[in-house]
MIPA-916901 format. One record per residue: residue in one letter; x negated, y negated, z negated of N, C-alpha, C in turn. Coordinates in pm, whole numbers, plus 32768, in hexadecimal, padded with zeros to 4 digits. Each point is the difference from the previous one (the first is absolute). Layout:
<nukols>
AXYZXYZXYZ...
</nukols>
This chain:
<nukols>
MC96265398609803B80047F6D7F8B806E7F9AK7FE87F9B7F867F9380787FD48013803E7FB1K7F95807F7FEE802580967FC47FEF7FB77F73K803B80797FE380107FF57F5B7FD180557FB7L7F9C7FCE7FB27FAD804E7F7980097FF37F84A805680637FE87FD07FF07F247FCC80387FBCV7FBA7FBA7FC27FA980167F85803080257F72A7FBF80697FEA80017FDF7F497FA380557FE4R7FD87FEF7F5B7FBE80267FCF7FEF80547F7FL7FDA804C7FB5800980457F967F63807A7FE7W7FB07F9A7FBC7F8F804A7FD27FB97FEF7F6AY803F80967FFB7FA580197F747FE980A17FEAE7F9680047FB47FBD80887FDD8014800A7F72G80448088802D803380207F577F84809A7FE7N7FA77FEE7F4D800B80417FCB806C80547F96S7FCA805380268099807F7FA27FC17FEB7F6EF7F9F800E7FD47FD8801A7F797FB27F5E7FBES80597FB8801F7FE27F767FC3806E7FF17FB4P7FFE7FEE7F9280607FC17F6E80567F888018I7FFF7FB98065806A7FAA8021803A80018072T808E7FC3802280248008806F800C7F77801CT80127FE5809980097F8A8034808880018042D80457F637FD18078800C80007FEA7F528062L80677FDE801980457F8880757F9C7FAE7FDAD7FFA7FC07F957FA77FA87FEB7F897FD88044I7FCA80747FD67F65802580407FF57FFD8084F80878008803F7FEE7FE6809080327F688016Q802F7FCD7FE680297F5F7FE97F8E7FA07FFFA7FB880497FA17F9B7FA37FDB7F94800E8069R7FDD805780477F87800B8048803D7FCE8082E80428055803880587FB880A98081803C8001W80417FE0802180BA7FAB802880357FCC802DV7FE5800B8084802D7F90804E803880288074E80367FB1805E8054805B807F802C7F5D8057G8013800C806980407F9580587F807FAA8014D802D7F5880207F857FBC801F7FBE7FFD7F6AA7FF380267F997F997FEB7F747F908076802DA8028805D80567F8E803480217F817FBA8022L80277F9A806C7F9D7FCF80497FC77FD67F7CA80127F977FBE7FA57FD87F9D7F8C806B7FC1V8028805E7FC67FC8804C7FA97F8D80558040Y802F801A80937FA88062804D7F957FB68071R80457F6580237F8B7FFA80847F7A7FF57FB7D7FA17FFE80707F877FEF7FC77F97806D7FD3T8068806D7FF17FA6808C7F877FFE803B802AA7FA1803D7FDC7FB580B080368031807D7FE6T80C87FE08012804E80757FC58054801A8073E803C807B7FFC80727FFF808980717FB9800EM800F7F9B7F8F80877FBF80487FB77F5C8027G7FA180277FC77F867F7280517FEB800E8094A7FFB809C80107FDE8020808D808A800D8053V807D80057FA9809C7FC9804180057F8B803FI7FCD7FAE7FAD801D7F7080317FBB7FEE8065A7F88803B80087FA47FD8806F801C800B807DF8085809E7FFD801A8047806580847FA38051A80357FC47F6E804A7FBA80427FFF7F7A8066D7F767FD87F937FE67F7480597FCA8022808BA7FD2805E80237FC180278059804D80408073H809080137FE38064804E807780927FDC7FFBD80027F7C804580647FC080378073805C800ED7FFF80618022806C807680398046804E7F70W7FE17FE97FA07FFB80457F7780607F9D7FA9E803F80057FD880897FC37F907F9C80637F79V7FBB7FDC7F767FF1802B7F96804480107FADT8073804D7FB0800B7FE97F8D7FC380447F6BF7FEA7FBE7FD87FD680317F59806B7FFD7FABL805180BA7FC980437FF77FC67FA480167F69R803480837FBD7FBF7FED7F777F4D80257FFDC7FA17FA27FDE7F91805B7FEC7FB97FD37F6AT7FEA80707FB77FE67FDB7F917F9780A17FE0A7FA27FCF7F977FA580337FE57FB780137F57A7FD480737F9C7FFA7FF77FB97F537FFC7FF7P7FC17FC87F7A7F7980717FF9801E80997FD8P7FB4805880548009808E7FA1800B80257F5FG806280518005800B80127F7D804A80857FF1G80447FFF7F738067808D7FE0809980108051P80388054801B80587FE68059806F7FA07FD3V8018801180B580837F7C7FF18078804B7FA7T80457F9D7FF1807280117FA88063803A8097D8067806E7FD280557FF7809380727F8C7FE1S80087FB97FAF806F7F9A803E7FA77F9B8078A7F6D7FF47FAB7FF87FA380577FBE8012809AF7FE6808A80087FD78038808A80A27FFB803BA807E800E7FC680587FDA804B803C7F66800BV7FE87FDB7FD5801A7F46803F7F95800B805BI7F8A801A80147FAF7FB48065801F80628083R802680517FF4803E8076805D808C7FAC8036G805280147FA280727F87805B7FD27F9D801CD7F9A7FB07FCE80077F74804F7FF58023804FI7FA38063804E7F947FF9809580818071806FL807280337F95802E80588050807C7F848048D80227FA97F8880657FAD80187FDD7F87807BG7F6E7FD180007FCC7FB480688025805A808FL7FB4806C80317FF8807A806C80A67FDB802EQ807680117F8480868005805B803E7F848020R7FB67F8A7FFC80277F74801C8033801380A7Q7F8880318030801B7FD680A57F8E80988029K80267FDA808F7FA4806D80437F907FC2801EW7F6D80957FF07F987FB780067FCC804A8075D7F747FD980457FB9804F806A7FA380297FF0A7FF17FD67F737F6780937FB67FE07FB07F85V7FF480547FB17FFF7FEE7F537F79801A7FDFY7FD67FE77FA87F677FD97FC77FE4802C7F78L7FEF80657F95801F7FF07F637F22800A7FEBS80027FC67F9A7F9280187FB37FFE80387F82L7FF2806A8020800D80787F7B7F4A800E7FB3H7FFD802E7FB07F8280477FD67FF98089800DG806C80477FF0800880BD800F7FC980367F86A7FF07FD27F7A7FC8803E7F9C80997FCC7F69M806E7FC68033804D7FDD7F9E805080777F96I7FF180147F908069802B7FC7808C7FB07FBBT802980537FCE80A47FB77F92801780537FBCN800F7FD87F74802D80557F9B804980B88012G80617FD68069803E80AB800E7FE48017809BN7F857FAA804C7FEB8032805C7F9A7FE4807AP7FBE807F80137F3D7FFE800D80007FC980B1T806B800B80287FF67FB180A9806A7FB78025P7FEF7F947FB880677F98801C801C7FA980ACE7F7880077FFB7FDF7FB3808C80538060807DL7FF3807B7FE0805280578048809B7FCC800BD802A800A7FB6808F7FD27FDF7FEE7FAE805CL7FD77F717FEB80077F89802B80177FF280AAL7F79808580297FFD7FE88080808180688053R802E80337F9C807D806D803D807F7F8F8018D80017FA37F6480597FB4803080127F8D8067V7F8E7FC87FDC7FAD7F9C80958034805D80ABR7FF480807FED80208028805C80677FF58036G8060804D7F8B808E8013800580327F698052V7FD07F8F7FA580367FA2803380017FC68093I7F6C7FF080437FAE7FFE807D8022804C8081G802980677FC78024807D80937F71800E8033K800C7FEB807B7F6B800580507F997F6F7FE8T802F7FD37FDD7FA47F6380277F74804B7FBAP7F997F9E80647F7D80237FD0800A7FFE7F61L7F9A80467FD77FED7FF07FA37F5C7FF17FCFA7FBB7FA77FCE7F7380317FE07FC87FE67F54A7FBC803A7FBC7FC580077F8D7F817FE17FE7T7FB97FDD7F707F867FE080208001804A7F4BF7F9080497FEC7FCE801F7F787F807FD77FD7D801880287F7A7F5E7FF27FBC7FB1806F8048L7F7D7FF67FD97FA180597FF1803E80717F9DH800D7FBF7FC78006809B7F6D80AC8027802EA80327FDD80358080805280298037807C7FD5N803F805B7FCE800E80618005809C80108048I7FC180468090805E7FE88057803380858078G808480197FC6803380A38036803580118088Q8011803580408040803780B7807B7FA97FE4P807E80377F73803D7FA3802880567F7A8012M7F267FB77FDB80497F987FF77FE57FD38090I7F7A804780367FFF7FBE80C780408023804CD806880877FC180528009806580727F9D803EL7FF07F827F75806D7F9180027FD67F9C8041V7F878000801D7FBD7F6280407FE080378080D7FF97F9E806A7FBA800180717F837FDD7FF1I7FB67FB57FAB7F5E7FDE7FFD7FDB7FEB7F55A7FB8801A7FF77FEC801E7F8E7F337FCA7FEFI7FF07FAA7FAD7F4B7FF77FF57FEF7FC07F85G7F8C80407FCF7FC57FF07F927F5D7FBA7FF5Y80207F997F6E7F757FCF7FF87F9A80518038K7F9B7FDC80487F91804580087F7180037FAFT801A7F787FB07F9F7FD77F93802380177F59Y7F8880277FAF7FF17FDB7FBD7F7B7FC57F92P80037F867FC680967FDC8007805F7FBD806AH804A7FDE7FF380897FEB80537FE47FA3801EI7F957FB2804C7FFE7F77805E80207FEA80A3D807C80A78022802B7FD78073809F80208021M80097FB87F8480B4800F7FEC80507FCB8088D7FB37F7C801D80697FA480737FCA8024809BK7F8A806C7FE97FDE805380698071805F801BV800580437FAE804B806C801480C57FD77FFEA7FF77FE57FF080867F8F8002802C7FDA80C3A7FAC7FA9800D7FBA7FD5808180048078806ER7FDA80417FDF7FE180738069808B80638001A8024800F7FA580B480297FE9805E7FAF8032L7FDE7F888001806E7FB6805B7FE07FD88097D7F6F7FF880187FF2801B807580368090805EL7FE5805C7FB4805280B4803180987FE28014L802D7FC57F72806F7FEA802780677FAD8053D7FB17F7D8038800F7FCF80657FF7802C8071Q7F97805980157FC18052809480AA80897FFDM802680107FBD805A80877FB8808F7FC78053V80157F637FBD80857FF380447FE07FB48090Q7F907FF9801C7FE07FD280B280108094803EG7FF480507FC2800F809580597F7E8045801CK7F927FB27FB97F8E800D80347F9F808B7FEDV802E800A7F567FA580947FE180BD80187FA2K7FB980AD7FFC806E80297FCC7FBF80617F94P7FE17FC17F7F7F9F80727FA5804F80477FC5V7FE080617FE1802280837FB97F62801B7FABG8050800E7F757F8580187F7B7FFC809D7FF4A7FA080187F927FF780697FCA7F9D7FD27F6CI801B80757FAB7FA980017F8D7FC180817FE3A7FA9800D7FD67FB7806A7FAB7FC97FC07F70K802980847F9C7FE77FF67F6E7F7380527FDBV7FD67FD77FBC7F84805D7F9F803C7FF37F8FP8000809E7FD7802E80367F8E7F9F7FDE7F74A7FFD7F80800D7FB57FE87F6E801A7F737FC6I7FBE7FE57FCC80347F6D7FA57F6D7FEE7FE3Y7FED7F5C80287F7E7FB6800380187FAE7FC6T7FA07FCE7FC3800B7F597F927FC57FB3805FS80277FAF7FB47FBB7F6180957F937FC17FBCF7FB5805A7F867F5C7FB6800E7FA87FFA803BN8005807380737F868003804A80447FF68086M80607FA8801C80747FF580A07FCD7F8D802BR7FA07F9F7FEB7FE67F8680667FDD80138050T802F7F9C80727FEA802980957F927FA98030T7F967FD67F757FA27FBA80287F7F80347FE7D7FE680AC7FE77FB78049800C802080847FA1G7FDA806D8030801780947FB680558068803EP805380638012803B8040803F806C7F8C804EM80427FA87FA580617FF180427FF17F718076A7F9C7FEF7FEE7F8F7F9E8056805B8041807DE7F9180917FEC8026808480A0806680008015M805480217FAE808C80048045804E7F8D804CA7FB07F837FDC80477F97801E7FFD7FE88092A7F4B802F80387FCF802A805B804680948079A801B80367F8F8025807D806A80BF7FB9803BA801A7FDB7FA080827FC5801D7FFA7F9880A8A7F907FA67FD77FF27F9780527FBF804C8092K7FD080597FF97FE98071808D8086802C8031W803780047FB780A080728053803A7F83802ER80117F5D7FDC80597F7D800A7F9A7FF2809AA7F808031802C7FCB7FA08055802780BB8080E804C805F7FE4801580668057808E7FC68061E7FFF800980768042800E8070805C80387F93G808F7F97801780C380297FDC7FFF80077F78V7FA07FFC7F997FEE7FED7F5880197F5A8007L80AB7FDB7FAD7FF77F877FDF7FE07FDE7F6CE7FFC80597FA37FC17FCE7F85800380657FC1A7F837FEE7F817FC980A37FC280147FC67FA8T8020800C7F247FC17FEA7FBC7FEF80977FAAV7F877FD87FB4801680657F7880067FBA7F8DF804880497FCC80657FCE7F717FAD805E7FB0G7FC47FAA7F767FEB80527F8A801E801F7F99G80877FEF800A807880147FDB7FEE7FD67F3CF805D7FEC7FC97FE17F977F9A803F80B17F88A7F707FFA7FA28010807C7F9C805D7FD27F63Y802D7FBB8006803A7FEE7F8880BA7FDC8026G8015802C8085807E7FE18012803E808C801ED804080497FA0802F807B8004808380188072S7FB88036805780857FFA809A7FCA808D802BP806A8056804C7FFA801E806F7FA3801C805BF7FFF7F8B802F7FAA7FB280367F6A7FF47FEFA7FDC80137F8F7F727FC87FCB7F9280758065G7F8D7FB27FEE7F86802C80437FF97FC08084P7F6E7FE7802980107FDA8065801C7FEB808ET80087FD9806080637FFC806D7FB67FE0808FA7FE48055804B7FE67FAE80A0805A7FE38049M80407F88803D80527FE380547FE97FDA8077V8052802880827FDF7FD9809880777FD8803AF7FED7F8C804C80587FE180417FE58017809DA8015805280537FEB7FF5808580707FC68070D7FC77FE5806B806B7FD28080802880688034G809780187FDF8044806B80137FD2809C801DD7F8A80227FCF7FD5806A7FDA7FC9804D7F79R809A80187FE17FC8804E7F657FA980677FDCM8007804780557F58807080077FAC7FD47FDBL7FD17F9080977F797F907F9580187FE37F81A806B7FCD7FDF7FFE7FDA7F8C8010804A7F52Q802B806580437FE780937F8A7F66800D8000R7FC5802780997F60802C7FF07FA67F9C7FAAA80107F7280177FB57F8F7FD5800980137F7AA807380117FC380227FE57F677FC4807A7FBFK7FF78086803F7FFF80877FB97F637FE68016A7FAE7FDA80597F5C7FE780037FF07FA47F9BL80657F8C7FB17FBF7F957F998028806A7FAEA804E801C7FE48051806A7F4A7F7C8024801CA7FE38080805D7F6D804A7FD17F8A7FCB7FBFD7FD47F7F807A7F797FB77FA980187FC47F81M806B7FC77FE3803B7FCC7F8C7FE2809E7F5FA80458050804F800580807F9D7F6F802F7FFAA7F73800180717FA37FFD7FC77F937FAC7FC6R806E7FB47FCC7F987F967F9C803880017F77R804880527FF680507FF77F607FAB80157FC1E7F7A801D7FFC7FC1800D7F8C7FA47F8B7FE9R7FED7FAD805B7FD97F85801E80507F837FEAF806580127FD180657F857FD98015802C7F6BA7FA9806B7F9480097FCE7F667F7F7FDD7FCEL80297FD47FCA7F597F717FA98018805D7F5FK7F8B7FF77FBB7FFB80027F8F7FD77F817FC3L803B7FA87FF0800A7F527FBC7FA480137F7AP7FB37F977FCC7F907FFD7F8580A07FD77F8AS7FD580087F9580717FC47F7C7FE47F9E8013A80397FBA7F9E80197F3A7FD77F687FFB7FEDV7FD2803A7F9B7F847FC37FAC7F87804C8068E804B807380487F2F8009805E803E7FB88065A80547FA7805780047FA9805F7FDD7F727FCEI800380037F787FE07F8D7FDE7F477FDA7FE5A800580797FCA7F6A800380007FA77FF080D3E801A8077801E800B7FD1808E7FEA7F598047A806A7FBE7FFF80047F8380287FB47F957FC2L7FDA80197F6A7FB07FAE7FD37F4B801F8022Q8011807C803F7F7C800C803F7FB57FD58089T80907FBD802E7FC87FEF80B17FD47F697FF2K7FDC7FE780267FB87F70803480297FD7806CG800D7F3A7FEB802C7FB88066803C7F7F7FA2D80077FD58068801F7F507FDD80E5801A7FE4K7FFF805D805C80B68010801D801A80577F5FP80787FB57FCF8029806E7FBB802080A58034A7FDB80537F938045809D800B808F80077FD4A804280638046807E7FEF7FF6801580967FD9I8062802E7FA3802380817FDA80AB80048009T803580568059807E800A7FFB805780607FC5D80667FDC7FBE8067808B7FC1804A8045804EP7FFD8060806A8086800C80508055803C7FD3A7FE9803F7F82807F803C7FA280717FB97FFCD7FCF7F917FB980577F597FEF80447FB58050N7FC5800680A57FFF7FCB808380867FAF7FF5P80567FB47FFA808F7FFD803580488024807DL7FA18024808780047FFF80667FF880A58017S7FF2802F7F7A802480A180188035801A7FBCG80567FA27F8F807F80097FD27FDA80137F51G7F747FBF7FDF7FB680127F8A80717F5E7FC3I7FFD80117F8A802C7F937F6D7FCB7FB37FDAG7F777FEA802E7FAF7F6C7FB5800C80337F85D7FF480507FB47FEE802A7F807FC180647FB6T7FB3802C80467F9980797FB47F8D7FB97FF1P7FC8801E7F7B7FA17FA17FD77F6080647FEBT7FFA802B80407F78807F80177FAC7F95802FL800F7FD880547F9A7FD280637FAF7F817F78F80487FAA7FFA80177F6D7F9B7FE480497F6BR800380347FC27FBC80557F6D7F828024804CA7FBE803F80637F86801880157F917F768001L80747FAB803C7FA47F7C80377FF37FB27F66L805A7FDD7FD280037FE27F4D7F5880607FB3E8015806980187F8F80637FCE7F74800C8016A80177FC080B17F727FF6803E7F967F9C7FC8K80877F667FF67FC87F7D7FDE7F6F80108084P803A7FD6806E7F797FF180367FD87F547FFAD7FA37FD1801F7FCB7F8E7FE1800C7F9E80A5V805B8022803D80017FC9806180AB7FC58005P801D7F65802E807480038030807A8065802EC807080227FB9806D805C800C808D7FDC804AV802A800E805C80AF80057FE4802180868037F80597FDE7FA5807780A5801080A97FB68040G80108033807080507FD98023807D80A18032F806180307FC680357F937F80806280537FACF80577FC67FBC804C80477FB280977FB68000W806B804F801780A87FFF804280437FD37F47D80357FA17FF480137FE17F5A80397F628035P807D800D8031804D7F807FDA80127FAD7F73D802980687FDD801A7FC57F547F4D7FA47FCCL7FAB803A800B7F897FE080107FF27F78800DV802A7FFF80937FCB7F7D8061804C7F9D7FA1M80C180187FD780377F957FDD7FD080037F55E7FC580147FD47FC37FF97F7F7F8F7FA48005A7F9D8031805A7F6E7F7F8036805D7F898027R8064800B803E80367F6B8028803A7FB57F96R803A80687FB880387F917F717F6E7FAE7FCBA7FB0808A7FBF7F8E7FCE7FF47FA57F808041G7FE07FD8806F7FC47FD380447F5E801D8018V7FCA7FBC80577F6F8003801E7FA77FE07F66G7FB280717FD07FA87FD97FBE803580717F63A8063800B7FF6804F80777FBF7FBF808C7FCDK80187FFE7F837F8A80877FDB8079807D7FEFL802C805B8046805680617FBE7FB180938019D805E803D7F947FE9809A7FE08092805B8066V7FB58043805A7FFA802B80877FF0809D7FDFA8063803C8073801B805A80257FD4802E8059F7FA08036806A7FD3802E808B80438090802AG8078801480508000808080598046805D7F87G803E8063801C804180557FC380B07FE67FC3R801D7F908063806D7FB07FF780978040804CV7FC08029805E8080806B804D7FD880727FDCS7FAA80377FF47FFC80697FD37F6580467FCFA802C80397F9F7F7280327F7D7FA4807C8066A806E801F804E7FBB808A805A7F7E800E801AF7FD97F8680317F687FEC80497F9C7FCB7FA5G803C7FDC7F7B7F927FB17F9280357FA37FBFK7FEB801D7F6380437F827FB07FC27F648007P80567FC17FE87FEA7F7580117F6C7FD07FCAV7FC57FA580467F847FC87FD37FFE7F7C7F9AR804D7FF87F6480167FA27FF27F8C7F9E7FB6I7FE57F627FF47F867FC98021802E7F917FF9S7F9B7F937FE080297F447FF37FC87FF88063A804A7FAD80517FD57F7C808E80367FB17FC8K7FF27F9B80827FB27F75803A80737FE18020V804F7FD78023805D7FAE807E7F8E7F988039L7FCA803880C77FA97FB6802B80437FAC8069A806D804A805C803A7FC1804280C180337FE6L80377F7C805B808B804580387FFC7FCE808DT8062805C8060802A80058086806B7FFC8017D80817FDA8065805280098041800B807E806EG7F6D803A7FE5800080A6804D802B7FBC80A9K7FF57FC48017803C7FFF80A87F617FBF805BF7FCF807080587FA27FD3807B803F8047808BR7FA87FAB80598015804880687F7D805F8010N7FE3806F80377F7E806B80347FB97FB38060V7F88800F7FD87F887FDB80647FD28064801FG7FCB804D7FEB7FC6808A8043806380798059P7FAB80328055806D80458054807280477FECF7FFB80137FB58098803C7FD1805C7FD17FE5E806B800C803F80927F9B80157FB67F5A8007N7F947FE9802D80077FBB800780457F748008N7FEB7F7B7FBE804A7FAD802480B1800C7FB0F803A80757FCC804F80447FC380177F7D7F53A804A7FFB7FDD80277FAF7FB0801380517FA4I7FD280417F537FF480157FC380357FCC7F5CD8064804F7FC980157FC17F66801180527FBEV7F6B800A7FB6800580707F8B80537FC77F6FG803B7FBC7FE480707F9A7FBE7F797FD37F76N80367FCB7FCD7FBF7FB97F977F7580337FB7T7FBE7FDA80187F2D805C7F9D7FF17FAD7F9AA7F9580477FAF7FCC7FE57FBD7F79805D7FF6M7F7E7F807FFA7F9380357FF67FED7FE57F53F7F7C809480107FEE7FF47F507F6180147FFBD7FDC7FCF7F907F5E80357FFB7FF380697F61V7FE0805680317FEA80507F767F5E802A801BE7FD07FF47FA67F5880607FDD7FD27FA58081G80117F9C80497FAE7FD580948031803D805EI8052802E801080668048805D80727F9E804BK7FF37FE08054808A7FD8802D80698041803AV80747FF77FA480678098803A80807FA7800EI801E802E808A80997FB880538068806A7FE8V804D7FC87FDB809F802F7FB6805A7FD08081T80718032801080377FF3808B809480287FA5S80937F81805A807A801E7FE2802B80868058S7FA58016805E805A8076807A7F688037800CC8034809280097F8B806880327FFB80158098Q7F727FAB80197FD17FEC80787F898005801CT7FC4805880557F60803780137FBF7F4F8036P7F997FCE7FB47F9A7FAE80167F97801E807AN805D8005808C7F6E800A808E7FFC7FC88019D80347F827FDA7FAC7F5A806D7F917FDB7F8CP7FB47F92805D7FBC7FD17F82803D7F767FDFA807B7FEE804080627F707FD8802580427F83Y800880707FE6801B80107F3C7FE17FEC7FB1F7F6F7FF180337F7B7FC57F8C7FF57F888018T7FF57FB98078800B7F7B801080617F9F7FA5L807F8040800480937FD87FCE7FBA7FCF7F56H7FDB805B7FAF7FB480157F857F7F7FB17FEEG7FDA7FB880697F657FB07FC97FC48072800CI7FF6804D80307F78806880117FAA8012805CN7F737FC2800B7FC27FF180637F9880B18015L805E803180697F8B808C7FEE7F7C800C802AA7FC77F7380277F88801C800C7F9C80227F7AE80517FBF7F827FEA7FF87F8E7FED80557FA1V805180708031803D80727FD57F89806C7FEEG7FED80567F997FAA80517FFB802B8093803CL807E801E7F9E8044808D7FE380B87FEE8069L802A8023805E809E7FF67FF0801E80648028C807F80127F79805480817FE080607FE08011V806380658080805F7FEF801E8053807B8013K80A47FFA7FE6806680718012801E7FDB809CA7F998045804C80277FE880B37FCE8095802BK7FFA801080B37FEA807C80207FC17FC68090N80038033805C7FC680028064800F7F678071H80A67FCE7FC67FF87F8480497FCD7F9C7FB2F7FC680087FAF7F8E7F777F9C7F7C800D805FR7FD8804C802A7F6580098062804C7F988070A807D7FFA803A7FF07FB9809F7FED7F597FC4G80097FC37F977FEB7FA17FD27F867FD47FCEF7FE780907F807F717FC47FC47F7F806B801CA7FFA806280587F8C8031802F7FA17F988027P80107F8E80327FA97F7080367FD47FC07FBDL8026801C7F647FE97FBD7F7A7FCA802B7FB3T7FFB80587FF27FD9809D7FAC7F5480218027R7FEA80277F8D7F84805C8039801280A88003T805780237F8480328089801880897FFE7FE8I8049805D8031808680157F99801C80A07FDEI800580227F8C7FF380837FD2808E80177FEAE802380647FF7809280257FCC801380A07FBAC80377FDA7F9A7FF8801F7F85806580847FD5D7FFA803E7FA8806A80917FDE80127FDE7F8AA80957FAE7FFD80467FF07F6C807A8057800EP805A7FF67F88809880527FFA803D7F588047G80768083805B805D7F55803080678051803CP80677FA8804D8059806080547FE8801E8075A7F957FDE80317FB2801880907F7780407FEAA7FB9804B7F997F93805A7FF37FD280408069A7F808003800A7FA1803E807B803880AD7FF9S803280097F88800B80ED7FE480B07FEB8015L80118038803580BC8034802A7FF380687F9EQ7FCB80097F8D8043806C7FB380467FDA7F87H80027F94800A80527FAF7F7180917FF68037Y80518019808D804B7FE98000805E8078802FR8091802180168048804B800780447FC88065F7FF6806A808980477FD2806A808980628011R805D7F9C802680A1803780067FED807680BFY7FDF7FAC80308045800180AA7F8E7FEF8057I7F9B80287FCE7F96800680678014805D8072P7FE7803780907FE6806A805F7FEF80727FC3Q805F8071801B7FAC80937FE87F7F7FF68035G7FD87FCA80607F7D8027801D7F9E7FBC7FBAV80117FB17F857F9F7FB580017FE6803A7F59V804D80487FD8801980507F787F6E804B8016Q7FC8804080647F8B80497FCB7F677FCF7FEAS80477F8780697F5D7F707FD87FF57FC77F75F8097800A801C80167F897F427FD380887F92S801F80777FF87FC580547FB77F5A803D7FDEE7FAC7FB8807E7F8E80237FCC7FC37F9A7FB8Y80387F8E80067FE67F807FAF80477FE17F70G806F80717FDD8014801B7F79807F7F767FE4V80347FFB808C806D7F9B8009808380437FD6R80617FCA7FAF8066803A7FCE80717FEC805CT8024805F8031809E801980598050804E7FB1P80B17FE88057804180397FA780188084800CN8019807C7FC48010808C7FFC80398011806C
</nukols>
């Protein structure tokens, strides 16, 4: 008789300081499947669920059932009602029968309107349904991890790369350990150690810098006899949570003292690199000037991480675009993007070639800058659908909704119906843009952008601009941060409750 594995997914990164909330329809538009329908969505994709399908194909002794699987682009707090529906779907599925093992694909930095730690509640509810059934969970590298979460799982693993190009490998490892645990070959025990600080992720790439060193340190611990897994989490700075801050997590085979010793050593290494995780970024004006001074056949790229949707950005801040207009570069320029469904509809009604008086930015909130009002010509209209060709979520189907591309004083400006980061070259191919012919590419993006675009650009420069995920944390008021973090916050002028 085949062993039975239940799989569920709830992946969301929540920005506590975003002016918009995320409701159920956003999840349903991005990922919303269960049962056999999951096979068509995830097969042959470099994702956690893609790894589950590969595991099922390779293990005839397991019968895999997909329960509710859903994800939404990072954004503001999820509505409590949306979380209740998703949690209910997962728990209802688990209650249908007895399982030999359960695997959850989570993010670790989800928040709702009224709950800074909803994933803890979900894990507690899942454990209440399945009892002592082996439970594995995977988390994003930017998860805010707390000890109560780890106490509820048997196996936990986090992404090792940023940009996150190892989602499938991490899930495959979790499933392998889960299989070994069911067979009685391993007895995982876990421990975490926290760093009493908040690090932003601007300098958290695992390709270079302090996080690359931490990734190497974790890899050394994974090579130690008795250590099953070791992960270093950077945390998500804009997720106001009692579990906020970097975390070292280690699972050992039956040896809790080993797990604790390794976790403490990794956390100490992370704490020692604190100053190196802080960056001072150029302004939008300075970044444009710097980019235009570089030479080469490939485009120069400028990212606006403060409005990066994958950090909870709103695709609406105008500072970089205004600076681009004022700079009047004498090279072909592309700006991606603004999120404005109404403007897309207006462009579709007017048609290609029409000239419109438009307002770019400042639609969702004027807190980060006033709209840029200007005349624009409609260049192209698309359905917003493509498949990723880069290494980040390779081959995954993307739908940003209907889009319009405008010509604004020689700058090509992309406007979309949903707020999603332009992290893949296919995003621009969709709009008829040949990146080899672009001189300057300005995008609302951050480090994931580098996975697909580093080979295609001559330089990538981050700029500092107002937005929901700015480099300086002193713009935000935190309510839930751990007491041990307050001192490190006060050094940077960050506002916390009295």
